[in-house]
C-alpha positions as CSV (number, residue, x, y, z in Angstrom):
1,M,14.3,33.9,2.4
2,E,13.8,33.0,6.0
3,Y,12.3,29.6,7.0
4,D,10.7,29.0,10.3
5,I,11.8,25.4,10.7
6,S,10.6,25.4,14.4
7,R,7.0,24.9,13.3
8,F,7.9,21.3,12.4
9,F,9.4,20.6,15.9
10,A,8.1,17.8,18.0
11,Q,6.2,18.8,21.1
12,S,8.4,18.9,24.2
13,E,5.7,17.2,26.5
14,G,3.3,14.3,25.9
15,M,2.9,13.0,22.4
16,P,5.4,14.5,19.9
17,F,2.6,15.4,17.5
18,S,-1.1,16.1,17.9
19,S,-2.1,14.0,14.9
20,R,-0.8,11.2,12.7
21,K,-1.9,11.7,9.1
22,A,-1.0,9.6,6.1
23,T,0.9,11.3,3.2
24,M,-1.2,11.5,0.1
25,P,0.7,10.4,-3.1
26,W,-0.9,13.0,-5.2
27,A,0.0,16.0,-3.0
28,G,0.8,19.0,-5.1
29,S,-0.6,17.5,-8.3
30,A,-2.7,19.5,-10.7
31,P,-5.4,17.8,-12.8
32,I,-5.6,18.6,-16.5
33,D,-8.8,19.4,-18.3
34,R,-10.9,16.3,-19.1
35,S,-11.2,17.2,-22.7
36,I,-7.5,16.6,-23.3
37,I,-6.9,13.5,-21.1
38,Q,-6.9,11.0,-24.0
39,Q,-4.5,13.1,-26.1
40,Q,-2.1,13.5,-23.2
41,W,-2.4,9.8,-22.4
42,N,-1.6,8.9,-26.0
43,D,1.6,11.0,-25.7
44,L,2.5,9.4,-22.3
45,Q,2.2,5.9,-23.7
46,Q,5.1,6.7,-26.0
47,L,7.2,8.4,-23.3
48,D,10.8,7.4,-22.8
49,T,11.1,7.6,-19.0
50,G,14.7,6.6,-18.8
51,Y,15.5,3.6,-16.6
52,Q,13.0,3.5,-13.8
53,K,11.6,0.6,-11.8
54,T,8.2,-0.4,-13.2
55,L,5.2,-2.0,-11.5
56,L,1.8,-3.3,-12.6
57,Y,-1.4,-3.0,-10.6
58,L,-4.8,-4.6,-11.4
59,H,-7.9,-3.7,-9.5
60,I,-10.7,-6.1,-8.8
61,P,-13.7,-4.0,-7.6
62,F,-15.8,-6.7,-6.0
63,C,-16.3,-7.9,-2.4
64,E,-18.3,-10.8,-1.0
65,T,-18.8,-8.9,2.4
66,H,-18.6,-5.3,3.5
67,C,-16.1,-4.9,6.3
68,K,-17.0,-2.2,8.7
69,F,-13.6,-0.5,8.8
70,C,-12.9,-0.6,5.0
71,G,-13.1,2.5,2.8
72,F,-12.5,0.6,-0.5
73,Y,-15.8,-1.2,-0.9
74,Q,-17.3,-0.7,-4.3
75,N,-19.5,-3.5,-5.7
76,R,-21.0,-6.5,-4.1
77,F,-19.8,-9.7,-5.8
78,E,-22.1,-11.3,-8.4
79,I,-21.0,-14.2,-10.6
80,N,-22.2,-12.7,-13.9
81,A,-20.8,-9.2,-13.1
82,A,-17.4,-10.7,-12.2
83,Q,-17.3,-12.7,-15.5
84,N,-18.2,-9.6,-17.5
85,Y,-15.6,-7.5,-15.7
86,T,-12.9,-10.1,-16.4
87,E,-13.6,-9.8,-20.1
88,F,-13.3,-6.0,-20.1
89,L,-10.2,-6.1,-18.0
90,L,-8.5,-8.5,-20.5
91,K,-9.7,-6.2,-23.3
92,E,-8.1,-3.2,-21.6
93,I,-4.9,-5.1,-21.3
94,Q,-4.9,-6.1,-24.9
95,Q,-5.7,-2.6,-26.1
96,H,-2.8,-0.9,-24.4
97,S,-0.1,-3.4,-23.5
98,Q,2.0,-3.1,-26.7
99,N,2.6,0.7,-26.3
100,K,6.1,1.8,-25.5
101,I,5.6,2.6,-21.9
102,Y,4.5,-1.0,-21.1
103,Q,7.3,-2.6,-22.9
104,Q,10.5,-0.6,-22.4
105,H,11.4,-1.9,-18.9
106,P,11.0,-5.2,-17.1
107,I,8.0,-5.3,-14.7
108,Q,9.4,-5.8,-11.2
109,A,6.2,-6.5,-9.3
110,V,2.5,-7.1,-10.0
111,Y,-0.2,-6.5,-7.5
112,F,-3.8,-7.7,-7.6
113,G,-5.7,-5.5,-5.2
114,G,-9.3,-4.4,-4.6
115,G,-11.9,-5.2,-3.5
116,T,-11.1,-8.8,-3.2
117,P,-9.3,-10.3,-6.2
118,T,-10.2,-13.9,-5.2
119,A,-13.9,-13.0,-5.7
120,L,-13.1,-13.9,-9.3
121,S,-13.3,-17.6,-10.4
122,T,-10.3,-19.9,-10.5
123,H,-10.5,-19.8,-14.3
124,N,-10.6,-16.1,-14.6
125,L,-7.7,-15.5,-12.2
126,S,-5.7,-18.0,-14.2
127,I,-6.4,-16.5,-17.6
128,I,-5.6,-13.0,-16.3
129,L,-2.2,-14.3,-14.9
130,Q,-1.5,-15.9,-18.2
131,A,-2.4,-12.7,-20.1
132,L,0.2,-10.8,-18.0
133,K,2.9,-13.3,-19.0
134,N,1.8,-13.0,-22.7
135,Y,1.6,-9.3,-22.9
136,F,4.2,-7.8,-20.5
137,P,7.9,-8.1,-20.0
138,L,7.8,-9.6,-16.6
139,A,11.2,-9.7,-14.8
140,S,12.5,-13.2,-14.2
141,D,12.1,-12.6,-10.5
142,C,8.9,-10.6,-10.7
143,E,6.9,-10.5,-7.5
144,I,3.2,-11.3,-8.2
145,T,0.9,-10.7,-5.3
146,I,-2.7,-11.8,-4.9
147,E,-4.8,-10.3,-2.1
148,T,-7.3,-12.7,-0.6
149,R,-9.7,-13.4,2.2
150,V,-10.2,-16.5,4.2
151,S,-12.7,-19.0,2.7
152,E,-12.6,-22.7,1.9
153,E,-13.1,-22.2,-1.9
154,N,-10.2,-19.8,-2.0
155,K,-7.8,-22.6,-1.3
156,E,-8.3,-24.1,-4.8
157,K,-8.2,-20.6,-6.3
158,L,-4.9,-19.7,-4.7
159,A,-3.3,-23.1,-5.5
160,A,-4.3,-22.4,-9.2
161,C,-2.8,-18.9,-8.9
162,F,0.5,-20.3,-7.8
163,A,0.4,-22.7,-10.7
164,A,-0.3,-19.8,-13.1
165,G,2.7,-17.8,-11.8
166,A,1.7,-15.9,-8.7
167,N,4.3,-16.2,-5.9
168,R,3.0,-14.1,-3.1
169,I,-0.3,-14.2,-1.2
170,S,-1.5,-11.4,1.1
171,I,-4.3,-12.2,3.5
172,G,-6.4,-9.6,5.2
173,V,-6.3,-11.0,8.7
174,Q,-6.5,-7.8,10.9
175,T,-6.7,-9.9,14.0
176,F,-7.1,-13.6,14.9
177,D,-9.5,-12.8,17.7
178,T,-12.9,-14.2,16.6
179,D,-15.0,-11.7,18.7
180,I,-13.2,-8.6,17.4
181,R,-13.3,-10.0,13.8
182,R,-17.0,-10.5,14.0
183,K,-17.4,-6.9,15.2
184,L,-15.5,-5.7,12.1
185,G,-17.7,-7.7,9.8
186,R,-15.3,-10.5,9.3
187,Q,-17.1,-13.9,9.1
188,S,-14.3,-16.4,9.5
189,T,-13.2,-17.6,13.0
190,Q,-9.7,-17.9,14.5
191,D,-9.7,-21.7,13.8
192,Q,-10.7,-21.2,10.2
193,L,-7.9,-18.6,9.8
194,L,-5.3,-20.8,11.2
195,E,-6.3,-23.8,9.1
196,F,-6.4,-21.6,5.9
197,I,-3.0,-20.1,6.5
198,D,-1.5,-23.5,7.4
199,Y,-2.8,-24.9,4.1
200,L,-1.2,-22.1,2.1
201,I,2.1,-22.4,3.9
202,K,2.3,-26.1,3.3
203,L,1.8,-25.6,-0.4
204,D,5.3,-24.0,-0.2
205,Q,4.9,-22.2,-3.5
206,G,5.5,-18.6,-2.5
207,A,5.5,-16.0,0.3
208,I,2.4,-16.0,2.6
209,V,2.0,-12.7,4.3
210,C,-0.9,-11.0,6.3
211,D,-2.1,-7.6,7.5
212,L,-2.6,-7.0,11.2
213,L,-4.2,-3.9,12.6
214,F,-3.5,-2.3,16.0
215,G,-5.9,0.1,17.7
216,L,-9.0,-1.9,17.0
217,P,-12.1,-1.5,19.2
218,G,-11.8,-3.9,22.1
219,Q,-8.2,-4.8,21.2
220,T,-5.8,-5.1,24.2
221,S,-2.0,-5.5,24.3
222,E,-2.6,-9.2,25.2
223,V,-4.7,-9.6,22.0
224,L,-2.0,-8.1,19.8
225,A,0.7,-10.2,21.5
226,K,-1.3,-13.3,20.8
227,D,-1.8,-12.3,17.1
228,L,1.9,-11.9,16.7
229,E,2.5,-15.3,18.5
230,W,0.2,-16.9,15.9
231,I,2.2,-15.5,12.9
232,E,5.4,-16.7,14.4
233,S,4.1,-20.1,15.3
234,L,2.6,-20.5,11.8
235,Q,6.0,-19.5,10.3
236,M,4.5,-17.0,8.0
237,D,6.8,-15.2,5.6
238,G,5.8,-11.6,6.3
239,V,3.4,-9.3,8.2
240,D,2.2,-5.8,7.9
241,L,1.4,-4.0,11.2
242,Y,-0.9,-1.0,10.4
243,A,-2.6,1.4,12.7
244,L,-6.4,1.4,12.4
245,N,-7.3,4.3,10.1
246,V,-10.9,5.3,10.9
247,L,-12.5,6.8,7.7
248,P,-15.6,8.9,8.2
249,N,-17.6,7.3,5.4
250,T,-17.2,3.7,6.7
251,I,-19.6,1.8,9.0
252,L,-17.0,2.0,11.7
253,G,-16.3,5.7,11.2
254,K,-20.0,6.5,11.5
255,S,-20.2,4.5,14.8
256,V,-17.2,6.3,16.2
257,A,-18.7,9.7,15.2
258,V,-21.8,9.2,17.2
259,Q,-19.7,7.6,20.1
260,R,-21.3,4.2,19.8
261,I,-17.7,2.8,19.6
262,S,-14.5,4.1,21.1
263,I,-11.1,3.6,19.6
264,A,-7.5,3.8,20.9
265,T,-5.9,7.1,21.5
266,F,-2.7,8.1,19.7
267,E,-0.8,7.3,22.9
268,E,-2.3,3.8,23.1
269,R,-1.6,3.2,19.4
270,Q,2.0,4.2,19.9
271,Q,2.3,1.8,22.7
272,L,0.8,-1.0,20.7
273,Y,3.1,-0.3,17.7
274,L,6.2,-0.3,20.0
275,Q,5.0,-3.5,21.6
276,G,4.6,-5.1,18.2
277,L,8.0,-3.9,17.0
278,K,9.7,-5.2,20.1
279,Q,8.0,-8.6,19.9
280,L,8.9,-9.1,16.2
281,T,12.5,-8.1,16.9
282,E,12.6,-10.7,19.7
283,Y,11.4,-13.2,17.1
284,N,14.3,-12.1,14.9
285,W,12.1,-10.8,12.1
286,R,13.6,-8.3,9.8
287,Q,11.9,-4.9,9.5
288,I,11.7,-4.0,5.8
289,S,9.7,-0.8,6.2
290,N,7.9,1.2,8.9
291,S,5.0,-1.2,8.8
292,H,6.3,-4.4,7.3
293,W,8.5,-7.3,8.6
294,A,9.9,-10.4,7.0
295,R,10.7,-13.7,8.6
296,N,13.0,-14.9,5.8
297,T,14.4,-13.9,2.4
298,R,11.4,-15.3,0.5
299,E,9.5,-12.1,1.5
300,R,10.6,-8.9,-0.3
301,N,7.5,-6.6,-0.1
302,L,8.7,-5.2,-3.4
303,Y,5.6,-3.6,-4.7
304,N,4.8,-1.7,-1.5
305,L,8.4,-0.4,-1.2
306,L,8.7,0.7,-4.8
307,I,5.2,2.4,-5.0
308,K,6.3,4.6,-2.1
309,E,9.2,5.8,-4.2
310,H,6.8,6.7,-7.0
311,S,8.2,4.0,-9.4
312,N,6.2,3.8,-12.6
313,C,2.9,2.0,-11.9
314,L,1.0,0.8,-14.9
315,A,-2.6,0.3,-13.6
316,F,-5.5,-1.5,-15.1
317,G,-9.1,-2.0,-14.0
318,C,-12.1,0.0,-12.7
319,A,-11.0,2.4,-10.0
320,A,-7.3,1.6,-10.4
321,G,-4.7,4.3,-9.9
322,G,-1.1,4.5,-11.2
323,N,1.6,6.9,-12.4
324,I,4.1,7.4,-15.2
325,G,7.0,9.8,-14.5
326,R,5.5,12.9,-13.0
327,W,2.0,12.0,-14.2
328,S,-0.6,10.3,-11.9
329,F,-3.9,8.9,-13.0
330,M,-7.1,7.5,-11.6
331,Q,-9.4,5.3,-13.7
332,Q,-13.1,5.4,-13.9
333,R,-14.6,4.4,-10.5
334,E,-18.1,3.4,-11.8
335,L,-18.4,0.2,-13.8
336,P,-20.7,1.5,-16.6
337,N,-18.2,4.4,-17.2
338,Y,-15.3,2.0,-17.2
339,Y,-17.0,-0.4,-19.7
340,Q,-18.0,2.5,-22.0
341,Q,-14.5,3.8,-22.4
342,V,-13.0,0.3,-22.9
343,T,-15.6,-0.4,-25.6
344,Q,-14.5,2.9,-27.3
345,N,-10.9,1.6,-27.2
346,Q,-10.0,4.4,-24.8
347,K,-7.9,4.2,-21.7
348,P,-10.6,4.5,-19.0
349,I,-9.1,7.5,-17.2
350,A,-11.3,9.7,-15.0
351,M,-8.5,12.0,-13.8
352,L,-5.0,12.7,-15.1
353,M,-2.7,14.8,-12.8
354,Q,0.7,16.3,-13.3
355,R,3.0,16.4,-10.3
356,P,5.3,19.4,-9.8
357,S,9.0,19.5,-10.5
358,W,9.9,18.9,-6.9
359,A,7.9,15.7,-6.7
360,D,10.9,13.5,-7.7
361,K,12.9,14.8,-4.7
362,S,9.9,14.4,-2.4
363,A,9.4,10.7,-3.6
364,A,13.0,9.9,-3.0
365,V,12.8,11.3,0.6
366,Q,9.6,9.3,1.1
367,G,11.3,6.1,0.0
368,G,14.1,6.7,2.6
369,I,11.7,7.6,5.5
370,E,9.6,4.5,4.7
371,K,12.7,2.3,5.2
372,G,13.7,4.2,8.4
373,F,16.9,5.6,7.0
374,L,17.5,8.8,5.0
375,A,20.8,9.8,3.6
376,C,20.0,13.6,3.8
377,G,23.2,14.7,2.2
378,R,22.1,12.9,-1.0
379,Y,18.9,14.9,-1.3
380,F,19.5,18.2,0.4
381,N,22.3,20.7,-0.5
382,A,24.5,22.4,2.1
383,E,22.2,25.4,2.4
384,E,19.2,23.2,2.9
385,L,21.0,21.0,5.5
386,S,22.0,24.1,7.4
387,I,18.3,25.0,7.8
388,L,17.2,21.4,8.5
389,T,19.9,20.4,11.0
390,P,18.2,22.2,14.0
391,L,15.1,20.3,13.1
392,F,16.9,16.9,13.0
393,E,18.6,17.7,16.3
394,Q,15.3,18.6,17.9
395,W,13.7,15.4,16.6
396,Q,16.7,13.5,18.0
397,Q,16.3,15.1,21.4
398,S,12.6,14.0,21.3
399,G,13.6,10.4,20.8
400,L,12.4,10.2,17.2
401,C,15.7,9.7,15.3
402,L,19.5,9.6,15.4
403,Y,21.2,12.2,13.2
404,Q,24.8,11.7,12.4
405,N,27.0,12.5,9.4
406,T,24.0,14.0,7.5
407,S,22.1,10.8,7.8
408,L,18.8,10.3,9.6
409,K,17.9,7.0,11.2
410,L,14.5,6.6,12.7
411,T,14.1,5.2,16.2
412,P,11.1,2.8,16.9
413,K,9.2,5.8,18.2
414,G,10.2,7.8,15.1
415,R,9.0,5.0,12.9
416,F,5.5,5.2,14.5
417,W,5.5,9.0,13.7
418,A,7.2,8.6,10.3
419,S,4.2,10.2,8.4
420,Q,4.6,13.4,10.5
421,L,8.3,13.5,9.9
422,L,7.8,13.0,6.2
423,N,5.0,15.7,6.0
424,A,7.5,18.1,7.5
425,L,10.2,17.3,5.0
426,Q,7.8,17.4,2.1
427,Q,6.5,20.8,3.2
428,F,10.0,22.1,3.4
429,I,10.8,20.8,-0.1
430,F,7.6,22.5,-1.4
431,L,8.4,25.8,0.3
432,K,12.0,25.8,-0.9
433,A,10.9,25.1,-4.5
434,D,8.2,27.8,-4.4
């Protein structure tokens, strides 16, 4: 069968690609009929997956504010609702944690996401962390991350989380620039941010990392440079540098659609990414993935790296998503539906999907591309490499990678366009398997 590999070539002039789209983890998956979800799930809970890295994800679906760029907002925080949710989350953990799939391998990393996990009370965060230690085989060096936002009361909560076993705090900073933060719906000022981060770092109980966005409305290269100066001067342990992803259903997305707000072009975003990469390299930070850097060995970014390789992810909570082997699942998104199924002693799954046979190879390739290095000879046979080599050589000519001895190493430019390179390789894997 003939393969037209040239359709994946980078453009010879201007930007190498016309778009930059994220790779969806469920690509190629087929949902099963809802009537048999529970039976299939019961079978999966007794599945022997062989040795595979295992993660745990907990979703907290409450936010105290609605940020204009965020597509994950679900429920406005209310004290009674959060208390009720904690009780049901603990009940879900108790109902399922003793099944084989949860006990057969050490848990390498736990991630509290949302929403905003620190919307929960200090007491509730502590008892959930204690429950994880009681019910799951956490590895001795298990990375336990709590996402948070800046507020005075969260200082006490995070100190308590450290005491209860958390060892990594991820702060949604986006930018330190107060004016831009206010336009995004963020309430805290630069000074409040700096004081909050300094407090956590001086606790010296775990890794303190933050997210920064580039391509924000009103953001200049000078603003990004100053943001990176702050994380260096604060001596943070890690940083994510993400391109702004404008989702059409968000407040920001709707403003962009009617041209009330303009955002950076792909060319401008590429320049900002390359600027950030260069600046962090000059600070001697270590690039762990295409979007994440570590200042020291305390920061591992383990959950985010392993999830890209489709390691088993055992998920709990309303709107949580996870996967076991070649099966992916999404839990009930609406709280009443979630509560109903937990009350019925059912895993609250809204959708269960089976990934195709080629998904394992695709996941391994994704893991390599995410780290900026792919040992192609490990994943592609001689026939496949003979087809792909002209593509790799063309990418190399376009400044996206270095290809030598069947290994692909992404350049800084290639790391910015990594999602497009990955999409090309995953499409090839799919077409070759079809």
